[in-house]
N, C-alpha and C positions, 0 to 999 in steps of 0.2 A: 162908544169904542175906548172913552177916556176909563170910563166904571174898567173896563179890559184893562188896562195899563194901569190902574192902580190897583187893580186885584191882583195881576201880574209881580206888579211892586213889594209889594203884599206877602206875595207868595215865597218870592225869592228871599225878602229878609227872615220869615218864619221857619222856612229851611234850613236856610246859613244856619243860624242860631242852633238849630236842630244837631247840625252838624258841624258845632263852634272846634268839637278835637284834632279833625280832621283836616290840613292844612290845604288840600285843591278845593273845601267846599268855604274855605274864608271867605274872598272875592267876591263868588254868588249873588251876593245881595246889590256887589256892585257892574255887574257883570251887564252885556250890550244886548244881553236874549231879549228879543223885542216880543215873540209871540209864545204862547201855552206851548206849541210844537216844537220850538227850538228849547226852551226848558227843559221839555221832555227830554228830548234827545240828550242834550247836557248831563243832567239827573242821571239819561240809564247806563250812560259813560261811566260816569263817577261809582254808583252804585255796583257794578260791573269789575271795575277796580275792588271796591272795598268787597267784594263777596270772593277774592282770590285773598287779597291781601290781607282783611280781618275780619272774616266771617262774625264771631262773635260779636263785637263791635256794631256790627249791622244789625244786629236781633236784638242788642240792646238798645239801638236807635228806635227802632219798629216800634219796640217796646215801649220807649216815654214816650210815641208820641203818638200811643193808643191807637194803633191800628188791632183792627180784628186777630184773635191768634190764630183762628179757623181760616180766615183767605192768605194767613202767611204759609200757614203751616200746606195749605193745599198748593198755593205755587211754589215754593222750596221742594216739596215733593213728585210735583208735577214733573211730566218727561217733557216739558216745554222746554226749547230752547231760548225764548226768550222773557225767563226769570226776573232778568235785571228791569227790562220794561215794564211786568207786572209789576214788581215792588213800585215802582218810580209811579204809577201808577196808582196806587194803594196810597202811595204817601203826599202825593197829589191831591186824590179828591179828600182823604181825611182834614190835609191843612185848608185847605177850600172849605169843609163845613165849616172848621173851630173859626173861619177869619168871619164866614159868612153870619156864623152867630154872634161874636163879639160885634159885628156891627149892629144886628138887631139888638143888642142890648144896650150899645151904643144910643144910638135911638131911642129908644125907648126910655133911656134915661133924661136924654133932651127934652121930651117931651113931659117927661115928671116933672123938672125943673121949669118950663116952661107958662105951667098950668097960673 
């Protein structure tokens, strides 16, 4: 349970920094969202707003986050009414991968130094 809260905290910080140019995301890292589902709902709402106000900016962020271009394209060109939610899923999935990779190699470094 503690690991989930820590992972959510890291996820909020990472995604908040991804969207640092957009004031509505500024306080995201300090928000009181306590579950991944609450966080996804919040992120989906903000992405939906961004899709309307600054779609090019959103695409730039998705590129910087390094989300697979084919996945983005399939979501954007689909007839699905839940595009913002699907984009939120892609962002969360990618950033969790990055967090896990960093933790994996951080642990690896600690093991090397302990020998």
